[in-house]
N, C-alpha and C positions, 0 to 999 in steps of 0.2 A: 230462513223462512220459518224457523220453529217458534218464533214469538209473535207472529202477526195474526194468528188465529186466537179468538177469545172463547173461553169456556161458556157454554150455554147452561145457565144455572136453573132455569125454570122449565117451561114447556119444551122439552127436548123433542123437536119435530124436524122433519126434513126441510120444511119451509124456513126455519130459522137458520139452518146451515146454508141454504140457498141464498138467503138475503145477505148473510155475512160475506160470502164469496163474491156475490154480485157487487157489493159495496167496495170490496178490495180491488176488483177489476175496474170499476167505474172511477175510483179515485186514483187509479194509476199505481197502486201499491203492487198488485200483481200485473206483470207485463206479458206481452206475447211470448210464448215459448216457455215461460216459467213452469217448472215442474212442481206439482203438489207433493207433499209427503205421502208415503205409503198409506194404505187404507187403515191399517191398525194404528199407526202413529197419529193419523189425522183424526180418527175417531176418539183417540185419547185426548187430543188437544181440544176438540170440540166438547168433549165429555158427553158423547152420544154413543148409541149402540152402532155396530157396523152395518146392520140392515138399514137404519135410518140414514147413515152416511151414504150408503150405496144408492138409496132412493134420491138423495139430494144430488149426487154426482151424475146420475142418470138424467135427471131433470135438466141440469145445467148443460150436459152434453147434447141433449135433445134440442136445446135452444141455441146451440152453436157457440156457447161460451167456453166450453172445455172440449178437449179432444183426447182420446185414449190411443196410445200407440202400442201395438203388440209388443210386449216385453219391455216397453219403455216408460210405462206409467202414465199418469194423467197430467196434461199440460194445458195452460191457458191457450185458447184458440187465437188465431191471427185475425183479430177483429179491431184492434186498437189502431187509430189513425187511418181508417179506411173511409173517410168522408168522400174521397174522390174515387169514383169507380174507375176501372181500367179504361173504358172508352173515353172518359173525361180526361184522365191522365195522359192518354195517347194524344188526344187533341191538343192539350196544353203543350206537349213536347214538340209538336209540329208547327206551333205558331209563335213567332218571336215576340209579339206583343204580350203574350202571356207571361213572359219573364218580367217585363216592366210591371205588369199588373200584380204579379206575385210579390215582387219586392215592395211595391206601393202598399199592398195589403199588409204585408209583414211589418213594415215601418209603423203602421198605426197599432196593430194588435200586439206587437212586441212592446211597444210603449205602455200599453194598458197592463200587460202581464208583469212588466217590471214594477210599475206603480203598485199593483196589488201585492206583489212579492215583498216590497218594501214595507207595506202595511201589515202583512199576515205571516211572514216567514217565522217559523218556530226555531228554537235553538238547534234542533236536529236538522232542519232544513239548511240552516247556515253552516252547520258542520259538514254536511254533504257538499255544499257549494264551495266551502274552503278546500275540500279534498280535490274537487274538480279543477279549481283554480290553480292549485299546486301542481297538478298534472299538466295543465296548460303551460305553466311557467317552465316546467321541465322539458316538455316537447319543444317549446320555443328555444330553450337554451341548447338542446342537442341538435336542433335543426331538422327534426323528424317531421317532414312536410305532411305526410299522410296522417300520421297520429295527430298532428296539430289540427288538421281539418276535421277529423272525426271528433275530437274533444270540443271543438268549436260548437258543433251540433249538440253534443252532450250538455254543454254549458247552458245553451238555450232551453233545452229539455228541463234542466234543473230549475231555471228561473220560472218557467210556466208551472212547474210543480209547486214551487213556493207560493204561487198566487192563489192556490187553493180555490180554483174555480173550475168545475168539471168541464164546462163547454170550452173555456179557453184551453184547457189541458188537451182535449181531444182534437180541437181545431188546429192548434199549433203542431201536435204530433202528426196530424195529416199533412201539414205543410212540410215538416221535416222529412216525412216519408217520401215525398216527391224528390227530395234531395238524395236521399239514400238509395233510391231506386233508379237514379241516373235520369230522371225526366228532364232535369236542367243539366245538360252535359257540361256547360261552361261554368258550373258553380265554383270550380277551383281556380278559375282565371284570376280572381281577385288577388290570390296569393302571389301572382306573378308580377304585379305592379310594384315598381321600386318603392321600398319603404312600407309596403302594406303589412307585412308580418308584424313589424314593431307597432304600427298604428292600430292594428286589430287587437293586439295584446293590451295596449293601453286602454282601448275602448272597453274591452271586457273587464279589465281591472276597475274602470270607472263605474260600470254597471254593478259589479260585485261590491264595491265600496259603498255605493249609494243604498243598495238593498241591506247591507249589514248595518248601515247607519240609521235605517229606518226612515229614509228621506224619500217619500213617494215622488215628489216633483223632480228631484235630481235623478232618480232612477228612471223615470219616464223619459226625461230629456236625453240621458246617456244612452238609453236603448234606441231612441229615435235617431240620435246623432250617428250611432253605429250603423243603422240600416241605410241612412243617407249616404254615409261613406261607402258602404258596400255597393249601393246603386251606382254611384259615380265611378268607382273603381272598376266595376264590371263593364261599364260602358267604355271606359278608357282602355281596359284590356282588350275588349272586342275590337275597338278602332285600331289599336296597335297591331293586333293579330291580322286584321284585314290589310293594313298597310304592308306588313311583312309578307303576307300571301301574294299581294299584287306585285310587290317588289321582286319576289322570287320568280314569279311567272314572267315578269318583264325581262328580268335578266336571262332566264332560260330561253325565252323566244328570241331575244336579240342575239344570244350566243349561237343558237341553232341557225339563225338567219345569217350569220357571219357579219354582224353589224358591229361587234365590239372591237375587233382588231383594227379595221379601217379608222375608226374613231380614235383609237390609241395612237395609230401611226400619224394621223393628222396633228394630234396634239404634240407629238414628238418633233414633227417638222417645224 
């Protein structure tokens, strides 16, 4: 974090410090929970006095953008990706149609994000995306299911960051937050579909390749194809799960009722 703050060269005021930190939060450079350097170091990096820095941090904390933990320093507050209030998130979690609507929405918005990413990604963006893709390949190779699922979300985070659109960034982060907080309990079902892990890896590679190639149309199509696959796979996994649940209940009921053995004896006769 030592090189993300810029020296303030002219009118060294608390307002200039505030504006710079605001921009870093808004652009997604500073994330929820990130710890800022200590007061002396931060004042040095901004090239301002410590009283000016204190005024700026106090203003940002008063607006809910920063939080101070006793003995733990100053951190970015938990504000990113909170477009959905808790009551709304709770409602979404209780209605099955919300899952379909969520995936439908993501299909379109992920396509836009990938298209913009292909147009706007910087060499630094692509370097970060390369690292995430390498980690995804490794998790797939080792069969680390949980890690693979988490890197999946991280990959999509990185794509929307490459799009360099603030509203897209925070809208998609809010969508991903619903996943991380377990609003959609069945989000991992897609990984249970036969062949899904290989298919998902190939789809992420296609998005990655199109963004790196700077091909907006291909990136958009790859992202939308990926979400269509996720929609279909989740539906298939849910149906399969329902079938298994019903089959287990049927077997249990008939076993308890003593209906299995007579059937077996008749077949042997």
